[in-house]
N, C-alpha and C positions, 0 to 999 in steps of 0.2 A: 504494500499499499504506499502510496506517495503522500499521505497527509500527516504522518507523524511516527514517532517510535518512543519506546522507553526501554531503559536497561536496568535490570536488577542485578545486584551484586551481593555477595556475602561479605560480612565484615566482623571485626571483633570491637567491642567498645570497653572501655574501662568502667567497671561497676561504680567507681566512686563518682562518675558524673550522673549517675541516675539519682532519683529522689531517694533519700536515706532509708525509707521503709520498704523500698524495692531492692536497693543495692545490697542490704544485709542478707538477702536470700540467695545472693549469687557469688561465684568466685570472683577473683580480681578482674578477669577478662571473660566476657560473655559473647557467644555468637549471636549475630543479628542479620537482618537484611537491610540493604540500603538501596534506595532509588538513586541510582547513579546519573541517570539522564532521563528527561522527559522533554520532547520537543513536538511541536505542531507546525507544519509549514504556514507560512505568513498567509497564503490564499485560504487556508482552512481554519484560521484561528477564530475564536468566538462562536464556534458552532457546536461546542460540546464534546469534541474529540479528546481534548485534554482531560476532561473530567472522566470520560469512558475509559481512558488509559490508565488514569490514576486508580479508578476502582478496580480494573483488571489486575494492576500491580498489587494492590492491597489483597485482593482475593487470592493471588498466587503466593503472596507471602504467608498467608494464613494456611494454605495448603502446605507449604514448606515447613511451617511451624509444627504442624501436626506429624510430619514425616521425619524431620531431622532436628527439631528441638531449637529453634531460634528463639530469642526472648523479646524481640521487637522489630519495629520497622522504622527506619530513620530517613531523613532527607536532609542534605545540606543545601540550602537555597542559595543561589548565586547573588541575590540582592533582596532589598526590602520587599519589592513587588512580588517576587517569586515566593518569598516567606509567607506573605499574606494569602497568596493563592493556596499554598499547601496547607495552611492553617485551617482552611475551611473544611478540610478532611479529618481534622483532629489530630 
């Protein structure tokens, strides 16, 4: 498809960066999934493709968590606008 793509990656996070009540349940490093990229072509933006891909990425991360035991899904937003976009998904 030429309207966009996303990439999921596995990562490790330091438990100390998690909220204290969660961090105490885990070892120092915990496996997680990370949304490494999400992009929609300019001509297809604002048509819901990004939302559909984000939901798909979250669904895949949930499947992965049931099968290999990741503890979370993370996104490193490239800027404030991207951060606000991702925050709508929790």
